[in-house]
MARGU-345761 format. One record per residue (C-alpha): residue in one letter; z, y, x; residue number from 1. Coordinates in Angstrom, 2 decimals. Each point is the difference from the previous one (the first is absolute). Layout:
N
+------+---------+---------+---------+-----+
! rest !       z !       y !       x !  nr !
+------+---------+---------+---------+-----+
!    A !       Z !       Y !       X ! NUM !
...
+------+---------+---------+---------+-----+
end
This chain:
353
+------+---------+---------+---------+-----+
! rest !       z !       y !       x !  nr !
+------+---------+---------+---------+-----+
!    M !  -11.67 !   -1.96 !    9.17 !   1 !
!    D !   -2.46 !    0.03 !   -2.90 !   2 !
!    D !   -0.37 !   -2.30 !   -2.91 !   3 !
!    Q !   -2.67 !   -2.15 !    1.65 !   4 !
!    Q !    3.11 !   -1.62 !    1.46 !   5 !
!    T !    1.70 !   -1.83 !   -2.83 !   6 !
!    R !    3.54 !    1.16 !    0.80 !   7 !
!    R !    1.17 !   -3.61 !   -0.12 !   8 !
!    G !    1.76 !    0.88 !    3.26 !   9 !
!    V !    2.37 !    2.15 !   -2.04 !  10 !
!    L !    0.97 !   -2.92 !   -2.19 !  11 !
!    G !    0.29 !   -2.35 !    2.98 !  12 !
!    S !    2.23 !    2.33 !    1.99 !  13 !
!    M !    2.32 !    0.52 !   -2.96 !  14 !
!    A !    0.36 !   -3.74 !   -0.52 !  15 !
!    A !    0.72 !   -0.56 !    3.68 !  16 !
!    A !    2.73 !    2.64 !   -0.06 !  17 !
!    V !    1.44 !   -1.27 !   -3.32 !  18 !
!    G !    0.90 !    3.01 !   -0.23 !  19 !
!    A !  -30.85 !    5.32 !   -0.72 !  20 !
!    S !   -0.22 !    0.00 !   -2.85 !  21 !
!    V !   -2.83 !    1.20 !   -2.22 !  22 !
!    A !    0.30 !    2.63 !   -2.69 !  23 !
!    G !   -0.07 !   -1.70 !   -3.38 !  24 !
!    C !   -1.37 !    1.07 !   -3.33 !  25 !
!    Q !    2.30 !    1.90 !   -2.30 !  26 !
!    A !    1.93 !   -2.43 !   -2.16 !  27 !
!    P !   -0.07 !    0.62 !   -3.76 !  28 !
!    A !    3.17 !    0.55 !   -1.98 !  29 !
!    L !    1.74 !   -3.14 !   -1.12 !  30 !
!    D !   -0.68 !   -1.07 !   -3.57 !  31 !
!    A !    2.88 !   -1.01 !   -2.20 !  32 !
!    T !    0.02 !   -1.20 !   -3.56 !  33 !
!    A !    3.04 !    0.69 !   -2.17 !  34 !
!    G !    1.46 !   -3.05 !   -1.67 !  35 !
!    S !    0.74 !   -0.21 !   -3.69 !  36 !
!    E !    3.65 !    0.93 !    0.62 !  37 !
!    G !   -0.85 !    3.26 !    1.79 !  38 !
!    Q !   -0.52 !    1.15 !    3.58 !  39 !
!    S !   -0.49 !   -2.77 !    2.59 !  40 !
!    A !    1.42 !    0.04 !    3.52 !  41 !
!    S !   -3.47 !    0.55 !    1.42 !  42 !
!    D !   -0.32 !    3.17 !   -2.09 !  43 !
!    G !    2.81 !    1.45 !    2.10 !  44 !
!    Y !   -1.81 !   -0.86 !    3.22 !  45 !
!    S !   -3.24 !    1.49 !   -1.31 !  46 !
!    A !    1.77 !    3.18 !   -1.03 !  47 !
!    V !    1.67 !    0.58 !    3.35 !  48 !
!    Y !   -3.22 !   -0.87 !    1.81 !  49 !
!    E !   -1.93 !    2.65 !   -1.92 !  50 !
!    Q !    2.83 !    2.48 !    0.53 !  51 !
!    V !    0.11 !   -0.48 !    3.79 !  52 !
!    V !   -3.36 !   -1.22 !    1.30 !  53 !
!    D !   -1.74 !    3.39 !    0.10 !  54 !
!    S !    2.73 !    1.22 !    2.37 !  55 !
!    V !   -0.54 !   -2.87 !    2.47 !  56 !
!    A !   -2.58 !    0.34 !    2.75 !  57 !
!    T !   -1.74 !   -2.38 !    2.36 !  58 !
!    V !    0.43 !    1.05 !    3.64 !  59 !
!    R !   -2.59 !   -0.81 !    2.66 !  60 !
!    T !    0.73 !    0.74 !    3.66 !  61 !
!    Y !   -2.18 !   -0.03 !    3.09 !  62 !
!    T !    0.80 !    0.15 !    3.70 !  63 !
!    E !   -2.22 !    0.21 !    3.06 !  64 !
!    N !    0.89 !   -3.53 !    1.06 !  65 !
!    S !   -0.16 !   -1.88 !   -3.29 !  66 !
!    R !   -2.07 !   -0.28 !   -3.13 !  67 !
!    G !    2.88 !    1.33 !   -2.08 !  68 !
!    G !    2.64 !   -1.10 !   -2.40 !  69 !
!    Q !    1.09 !    0.62 !   -3.55 !  70 !
!    G !    2.99 !    0.44 !   -2.23 !  71 !
!    S !    1.21 !    1.92 !   -3.01 !  72 !
!    A !    1.65 !    3.33 !   -0.77 !  73 !
!    F !    1.19 !    1.86 !   -3.08 !  74 !
!    V !    0.39 !    3.59 !   -1.13 !  75 !
!    Y !    3.37 !    1.47 !    0.97 !  76 !
!    S !   -0.76 !    3.60 !   -0.98 !  77 !
!    D !   -3.01 !    2.16 !   -0.76 !  78 !
!    D !   -0.52 !    0.45 !    3.75 !  79 !
!    Y !    1.04 !   -3.31 !    1.55 !  80 !
!    L !   -0.34 !   -3.79 !   -0.12 !  81 !
!    V !    2.58 !   -2.49 !    1.29 !  82 !
!    T !   -0.91 !   -3.16 !    1.93 !  83 !
!    N !    1.33 !   -2.13 !    2.87 !  84 !
!    E !    0.06 !    1.09 !    3.62 !  85 !
!    H !   -1.48 !   -3.35 !    0.99 !  86 !
!    V !   -3.01 !    0.68 !   -2.26 !  87 !
!    V !   -1.01 !    3.35 !    1.54 !  88 !
!    G !    2.04 !    0.44 !    3.19 !  89 !
!    D !   -2.75 !   -0.77 !    2.53 !  90 !
!    A !   -3.00 !    1.23 !   -1.98 !  91 !
!    D !   -2.53 !    2.49 !    1.32 !  92 !
!    E !   -1.68 !    0.43 !   -3.39 !  93 !
!    I !    1.43 !   -0.57 !   -3.48 !  94 !
!    Y !   -1.72 !   -0.20 !   -3.37 !  95 !
!    V !    1.53 !   -0.44 !   -3.45 !  96 !
!    R !   -1.56 !   -0.98 !   -3.30 !  97 !
!    Y !    1.46 !    0.25 !   -3.50 !  98 !
!    R !   -1.20 !   -1.85 !   -3.07 !  99 !
!    E !   -1.93 !    3.11 !   -1.03 ! 100 !
!    S !   -1.40 !    1.09 !    3.38 ! 101 !
!    G !   -2.09 !   -1.01 !    2.94 ! 102 !
!    W !    1.28 !   -0.07 !    3.58 ! 103 !
!    I !    1.77 !    3.22 !    1.01 ! 104 !
!    E !    0.72 !    0.81 !    3.64 ! 105 !
!    S !    3.70 !    0.76 !    0.45 ! 106 !
!    A !    2.57 !    0.72 !    2.69 ! 107 !
!    V !    3.48 !   -1.26 !    0.84 ! 108 !
!    V !    2.70 !    2.66 !   -0.29 ! 109 !
!    A !    2.79 !   -1.96 !    1.70 ! 110 !
!    V !    1.29 !   -3.53 !    0.58 ! 111 !
!    D !    3.38 !   -1.62 !    0.55 ! 112 !
!    A !   -0.05 !   -3.41 !    1.68 ! 113 !
!    Y !    3.71 !   -0.58 !   -0.61 ! 114 !
!    S !   -0.45 !    0.00 !   -3.79 ! 115 !
!    D !   -3.67 !   -1.10 !    0.05 ! 116 !
!    L !   -0.93 !    3.01 !   -2.12 ! 117 !
!    A !   -2.85 !    2.48 !    0.35 ! 118 !
!    V !   -1.39 !    2.98 !   -1.87 ! 119 !
!    I !   -3.72 !    0.67 !   -0.56 ! 120 !
!    E !   -1.37 !    3.37 !   -1.00 ! 121 !
!    V !   -1.68 !    0.13 !   -3.40 ! 122 !
!    T !   -3.51 !    1.44 !   -0.23 ! 123 !
!    D !   -2.35 !   -0.06 !   -2.99 ! 124 !
!    K !    2.41 !   -2.08 !   -2.06 ! 125 !
!    P !   -1.18 !   -0.92 !   -3.50 ! 126 !
!    A !    1.94 !    1.62 !   -2.83 ! 127 !
!    S !    0.99 !   -3.46 !   -1.24 ! 128 !
!    A !    1.84 !   -0.75 !    3.29 ! 129 !
!    T !    3.42 !    1.39 !   -0.86 ! 130 !
!    P !    3.27 !   -0.31 !    1.98 ! 131 !
!    L !    2.20 !   -3.02 !   -0.62 ! 132 !
!    S !    3.75 !    0.38 !   -0.43 ! 133 !
!    F !    2.69 !   -2.04 !    1.79 ! 134 !
!    V !    3.00 !   -1.86 !   -1.40 ! 135 !
!    E !    3.33 !    1.76 !    0.52 ! 136 !
!    A !    1.90 !   -3.18 !    0.93 ! 137 !
!    D !   -0.83 !   -3.44 !    1.36 ! 138 !
!    P !   -1.34 !   -2.24 !   -2.78 ! 139 !
!    G !    2.07 !   -2.96 !   -1.07 ! 140 !
!    V !   -0.97 !   -3.45 !    1.18 ! 141 !
!    G !   -2.20 !   -1.48 !   -2.71 ! 142 !
!    T !   -1.65 !    3.31 !   -0.94 ! 143 !
!    E !   -3.64 !   -0.56 !   -0.91 ! 144 !
!    V !   -2.40 !    1.74 !    2.39 ! 145 !
!    V !   -3.71 !    0.14 !    0.77 ! 146 !
!    A !   -1.81 !    0.62 !    3.27 ! 147 !
!    I !   -3.19 !    2.02 !   -0.26 ! 148 !
!    G !   -2.30 !    0.31 !    3.00 ! 149 !
!    N !   -2.93 !   -1.41 !    1.89 ! 150 !
!    P !    0.69 !   -3.48 !    1.40 ! 151 !
!    F !   -2.86 !   -1.24 !    2.18 ! 152 !
!    G !   -1.98 !    3.07 !   -1.05 ! 153 !
!    L !    0.09 !   -0.93 !   -3.68 ! 154 !
!    S !    0.75 !    3.49 !   -1.24 ! 155 !
!    G !    2.02 !    0.61 !   -3.13 ! 156 !
!    S !    1.72 !   -3.39 !    0.04 ! 157 !
!    V !    3.31 !   -0.62 !   -1.77 ! 158 !
!    S !    2.57 !   -2.77 !    0.39 ! 159 !
!    A !    3.24 !   -0.48 !   -1.87 ! 160 !
!    G !    3.44 !   -1.33 !    0.84 ! 161 !
!    I !    3.62 !    1.02 !    0.23 ! 162 !
!    V !    2.30 !    1.66 !    2.47 ! 163 !
!    S !    1.34 !   -3.08 !    1.75 ! 164 !
!    G !    2.35 !    1.79 !    2.39 ! 165 !
!    V !    1.19 !    3.42 !    1.16 ! 166 !
!    D !    1.54 !    1.49 !    3.14 ! 167 !
!    R !   -2.16 !   -2.18 !    2.26 ! 168 !
!    T !   -0.59 !    0.86 !    3.66 ! 169 !
!    L !   -3.49 !    0.02 !    1.54 ! 170 !
!    P !   -1.01 !    0.18 !    3.66 ! 171 !
!    A !   -1.05 !    3.44 !    1.28 ! 172 !
!    A !   -1.12 !    1.46 !    3.33 ! 173 !
!    N !    1.97 !   -0.37 !    3.26 ! 174 !
!    G !    2.30 !   -2.69 !   -1.35 ! 175 !
!    F !    1.37 !    2.18 !   -2.81 ! 176 !
!    S !   -0.10 !   -0.94 !   -3.68 ! 177 !
!    I !   -0.99 !    1.46 !   -3.35 ! 178 !
!    P !    2.94 !   -0.22 !   -2.43 ! 179 !
!    D !    0.26 !   -0.07 !   -3.79 ! 180 !
!    A !   -3.33 !   -1.77 !   -0.55 ! 181 !
!    V !   -0.89 !   -1.47 !   -3.40 ! 182 !
!    Q !   -1.03 !   -3.66 !   -0.18 ! 183 !
!    T !   -2.44 !   -1.24 !   -2.65 ! 184 !
!    D !   -1.80 !   -3.15 !   -1.01 ! 185 !
!    A !   -2.98 !    2.01 !   -1.28 ! 186 !
!    A !   -2.99 !   -1.13 !    2.06 ! 187 !
!    V !   -0.76 !    2.47 !    2.79 ! 188 !
!    N !   -2.57 !   -0.66 !    2.70 ! 189 !
!    P !   -1.80 !    1.83 !    2.83 ! 190 !
!    G !   -1.34 !    3.18 !   -1.55 ! 191 !
!    N !    2.96 !    0.52 !   -2.36 ! 192 !
!    S !    1.98 !    1.75 !    2.73 ! 193 !
!    G !    0.62 !    3.65 !   -0.85 ! 194 !
!    G !   -0.46 !   -0.52 !   -3.72 ! 195 !
!    P !    2.70 !    0.39 !   -2.64 ! 196 !
!    L !    2.34 !   -2.61 !   -1.41 ! 197 !
!    V !    0.85 !    1.33 !   -3.45 ! 198 !
!    T !    2.09 !   -0.86 !   -3.03 ! 199 !
!    L !   -1.66 !   -0.54 !   -3.37 ! 200 !
!    D !    0.50 !    3.69 !   -0.80 ! 201 !
!    G !   -2.09 !    0.94 !    3.05 ! 202 !
!    T !    2.88 !    1.21 !    2.19 ! 203 !
!    V !   -0.23 !   -0.84 !    3.72 ! 204 !
!    V !    2.73 !   -2.26 !    1.38 ! 205 !
!    G !   -1.56 !   -0.20 !    3.45 ! 206 !
!    V !   -2.97 !    0.35 !    2.34 ! 207 !
!    I !   -1.39 !   -3.48 !    0.62 ! 208 !
!    N !    0.46 !   -0.88 !    3.65 ! 209 !
!    S !   -0.75 !   -3.67 !    0.56 ! 210 !
!    G !   -0.90 !   -3.30 !   -1.54 ! 211 !
!    G !   -2.45 !   -2.82 !    0.48 ! 212 !
!    G !   -0.25 !   -2.16 !   -3.09 ! 213 !
!    D !    3.32 !   -1.70 !    0.78 ! 214 !
!    N !    1.62 !    0.84 !   -3.35 ! 215 !
!    I !    2.05 !    2.60 !    1.79 ! 216 !
!    G !   -0.87 !    3.58 !    0.81 ! 217 !
!    F !    1.81 !    3.20 !    0.91 ! 218 !
!    A !   -0.13 !    3.71 !   -0.73 ! 219 !
!    I !    1.57 !    3.03 !    1.64 ! 220 !
!    S !    2.55 !    1.14 !   -2.57 ! 221 !
!    A !   -0.39 !    3.08 !   -2.14 ! 222 !
!    A !    3.30 !    1.31 !    1.39 ! 223 !
!    L !   -1.20 !   -0.11 !    3.62 ! 224 !
!    T !   -3.43 !    1.37 !   -0.96 ! 225 !
!    R !    1.61 !    2.96 !   -1.78 ! 226 !
!    R !    1.88 !    0.86 !    3.20 ! 227 !
!    V !   -2.80 !   -0.50 !    2.52 ! 228 !
!    V !   -3.15 !    1.33 !   -1.69 ! 229 !
!    P !    1.15 !    3.58 !   -0.72 ! 230 !
!    S !    0.97 !    0.37 !    3.66 ! 231 !
!    L !   -3.37 !   -1.35 !    1.14 ! 232 !
!    I !   -1.70 !    2.58 !   -2.21 ! 233 !
!    D !    2.25 !    2.91 !    1.01 ! 234 !
!    S !    0.41 !   -0.60 !    3.73 ! 235 !
!    G !   -2.31 !   -2.85 !    0.98 ! 236 !
!    A !    2.87 !   -2.30 !    0.96 ! 237 !
!    Y !    3.16 !   -1.65 !   -1.25 ! 238 !
!    D !    3.17 !   -0.31 !    2.09 ! 239 !
!    H !    1.84 !   -3.30 !   -0.47 ! 240 !
!    S !    3.71 !   -0.30 !    0.72 ! 241 !
!    Y !    0.83 !   -2.00 !    3.12 ! 242 !
!    L !    3.12 !   -1.90 !    1.03 ! 243 !
!    G !   -1.18 !   -1.43 !    3.30 ! 244 !
!    V !    1.34 !   -3.53 !   -0.46 ! 245 !
!    R !   -1.22 !   -3.55 !   -0.40 ! 246 !
!    L !    1.39 !   -1.47 !   -3.21 ! 247 !
!    T !    0.63 !   -3.58 !   -1.08 ! 248 !
!    D !    1.13 !   -1.32 !   -3.37 ! 249 !
!    L !    3.25 !   -1.95 !    0.03 ! 250 !
!    T !   -1.20 !   -3.56 !    0.33 ! 251 !
!    P !    2.51 !   -2.87 !   -0.08 ! 252 !
!    P !   -0.09 !   -0.41 !    3.83 ! 253 !
!    I !    0.73 !    3.74 !    0.48 ! 254 !
!    V !    2.86 !   -0.16 !   -2.51 ! 255 !
!    E !    1.50 !   -3.03 !    1.76 ! 256 !
!    A !   -0.49 !    1.29 !    3.54 ! 257 !
!    N !    1.63 !    3.36 !   -0.85 ! 258 !
!    D !    2.78 !   -1.53 !   -2.13 ! 259 !
!    L !   -0.94 !    2.21 !   -2.94 ! 260 !
!    R !    1.57 !   -0.28 !   -3.42 ! 261 !
!    T !   -3.06 !    1.38 !   -1.76 ! 262 !
!    A !   -3.69 !   -0.91 !   -0.10 ! 263 !
!    E !   -1.03 !    3.43 !   -1.27 ! 264 !
!    G !   -1.00 !    2.70 !    2.43 ! 265 !
!    V !   -2.45 !    0.66 !    2.81 ! 266 !
!    Y !    0.71 !   -1.05 !    3.58 ! 267 !
!    I !   -0.73 !    2.43 !    2.85 ! 268 !
!    D !   -1.57 !   -2.16 !    2.69 ! 269 !
!    E !   -1.31 !    2.78 !    2.24 ! 270 !
!    V !    0.29 !    3.78 !    0.35 ! 271 !
!    V !   -2.92 !    1.94 !    1.45 ! 272 !
!    T !    0.80 !    2.01 !    3.12 ! 273 !
!    D !    0.18 !    3.73 !   -0.77 ! 274 !
!    G !   -0.47 !   -0.76 !   -3.71 ! 275 !
!    P !    2.11 !    1.51 !   -2.81 ! 276 !
!    A !    2.31 !   -3.05 !   -0.18 ! 277 !
!    E !    0.82 !   -0.13 !    3.72 ! 278 !
!    G !    3.74 !    0.52 !    0.46 ! 279 !
!    V !    0.55 !   -0.18 !   -3.76 ! 280 !
!    L !   -0.88 !   -3.58 !   -0.97 ! 281 !
!    E !    0.93 !   -3.00 !    2.15 ! 282 !
!    P !   -2.68 !   -2.63 !    0.81 ! 283 !
!    S !    0.40 !   -3.62 !    1.03 ! 284 !
!    N !    1.96 !   -0.46 !    3.19 ! 285 !
!    G !   -0.76 !   -3.69 !    0.40 ! 286 !
!    E !   -1.59 !   -3.09 !   -1.54 ! 287 !
!    E !    1.11 !   -3.31 !   -1.44 ! 288 !
!    V !   -1.85 !   -3.10 !   -1.17 ! 289 !
!    V !    0.87 !   -1.16 !   -3.51 ! 290 !
!    N !   -1.74 !   -3.05 !   -1.44 ! 291 !
!    G !   -2.70 !    0.35 !    2.62 ! 292 !
!    V !   -0.60 !    3.69 !   -0.78 ! 293 !
!    R !    0.72 !    2.68 !    2.62 ! 294 !
!    V !    1.54 !    3.07 !   -1.61 ! 295 !
!    G !    1.64 !    3.21 !    1.12 ! 296 !
!    V !    3.73 !    0.57 !   -0.07 ! 297 !
!    G !    2.16 !    3.11 !    0.16 ! 298 !
!    G !   -2.32 !    2.35 !   -1.86 ! 299 !
!    D !    0.88 !    2.23 !   -2.96 ! 300 !
!    V !   -0.71 !   -1.11 !   -3.54 ! 301 !
!    V !   -1.16 !    2.91 !   -2.17 ! 302 !
!    V !    1.34 !   -0.47 !   -3.53 ! 303 !
!    A !   -0.62 !    3.45 !   -1.52 ! 304 !
!    M !   -1.65 !    3.36 !    0.63 ! 305 !
!    D !    1.34 !    3.07 !   -1.76 ! 306 !
!    E !    1.90 !   -2.38 !   -2.30 ! 307 !
!    T !   -3.22 !   -1.83 !   -0.91 ! 308 !
!    P !    0.43 !   -3.75 !    0.68 ! 309 !
!    T !   -2.48 !   -1.52 !    2.46 ! 310 !
!    P !    0.24 !   -3.77 !   -0.60 ! 311 !
!    S !   -3.39 !   -0.63 !    1.66 ! 312 !
!    R !   -2.63 !    1.62 !    2.19 ! 313 !
!    Q !   -2.05 !    0.72 !   -3.13 ! 314 !
!    H !    2.82 !    2.05 !   -1.51 ! 315 !
!    L !    0.67 !    1.85 !    3.24 ! 316 !
!    S !   -3.68 !    0.79 !    0.56 ! 317 !
!    S !   -0.47 !    1.18 !   -3.59 ! 318 !
!    F !    3.03 !    2.29 !    0.27 ! 319 !
!    L !   -1.33 !    1.59 !    3.20 ! 320 !
!    A !   -3.52 !    0.36 !   -1.39 ! 321 !
!    L !    0.84 !    1.32 !   -3.45 ! 322 !
!    E !    3.30 !    1.85 !    0.43 ! 323 !
!    T !   -0.03 !    1.56 !    3.48 ! 324 !
!    T !   -1.92 !    2.39 !    2.23 ! 325 !
!    P !   -0.01 !    0.33 !    3.82 ! 326 !
!    G !    2.90 !    2.19 !    1.04 ! 327 !
!    D !    2.32 !   -1.21 !   -2.77 ! 328 !
!    T !    3.47 !   -1.10 !    1.08 ! 329 !
!    I !    1.15 !   -3.05 !   -1.95 ! 330 !
!    A !    3.27 !   -1.93 !   -0.18 ! 331 !
!    V !   -0.57 !   -3.59 !    1.11 ! 332 !
!    D !    2.57 !   -2.66 !   -0.91 ! 333 !
!    V !    0.08 !   -2.83 !    2.54 ! 334 !
!    L !    1.95 !   -3.16 !    0.68 ! 335 !
!    R !    1.07 !    0.22 !    3.65 ! 336 !
!    E !    2.30 !   -2.47 !    1.74 ! 337 !
!    G !    1.43 !   -1.20 !   -3.29 ! 338 !
!    S !    0.64 !    3.44 !   -1.50 ! 339 !
!    R !   -1.93 !    2.32 !   -2.27 ! 340 !
!    E !   -0.75 !    3.41 !    1.49 ! 341 !
!    T !   -2.04 !    3.04 !   -1.00 ! 342 !
!    V !   -2.11 !    1.82 !    2.57 ! 343 !
!    D !   -2.23 !    3.06 !   -0.37 ! 344 !
!    L !   -3.61 !   -0.39 !    1.11 ! 345 !
!    T !   -2.66 !    2.71 !    0.15 ! 346 !
!    L !   -3.43 !   -1.43 !   -0.77 ! 347 !
!    G !   -2.96 !    0.64 !    2.24 ! 348 !
!    E !   -3.73 !    0.06 !   -0.64 ! 349 !
!    R !   -2.01 !   -3.18 !    0.39 ! 350 !
!    P !   -2.11 !    0.03 !    3.18 ! 351 !
!    E !   -3.73 !    0.57 !   -0.12 ! 352 !
!    R !   -2.10 !   -3.07 !   -0.73 ! 353 !
+------+---------+---------+---------+-----+
end
């Protein structure tokens, strides 16, 4: 999927679960005038813009069956750019343009649909396009951030906001999800995807993934990017840990139907045949209707993994994505038939897309 599609479907699917364009002219740097008391807020935005914008590229893609799409990317290292898989995944030809260059034909090194990340090879990069660094930990809610990219082909655009949420879950391929996403109210629109969301010191908090002018946008976290991208560069792929289950947060009907004393944990509704969890975790063995809602009964409730609490699907998914590797054996604490038990589970590798 490229950024000619607004990605509003991402926002819609998240709400339901509770749980193209033309190349624009290069935008000038923002002007800011210091007030009589010293530096103004806009001076900070101007400074980070000038610090980062040369490292952000416009991406144009073309396929045999369409007129092409566009997005953004930014310099990860001297040899590579980072962008979204949905920006470049289906492209036959790719071109990038920096603030100080014309269009440069490029090539995709590797993509990962399950994290919506991709790596583009750098060729003829201007000296001013230097690598951007990543934050070492998730930013606090309320942290000021700016999005720099190419919405609607308007290259070199900047928008400002705050981190309005962390540890969000986004839809991914084959019914899986992308954990640990960063939520922002900085305006991001079609064309921003693949660009950086940065703090006011120019450090990347995430790779912008989706948004559509709805005062809410999302970015793949720096933590997940730091795990996935080096593997894409080194081996051309990234192996995600796999449980082989269908998970459900503990909603009030599930709590009531299963006579649970806690509302924190993740319910195992289904276990995939021949998957890692088969014979280890117990799925639903029946159904009940509570307040008009049909829910599973009899399944395990996962409350911790390797002593890390898992009060929700977001926490469980983030633990698997950021702390484990296929082949790891982890201790899983479950509530089963009214008692707490610990079982050992060896993680598999997520199936091919």
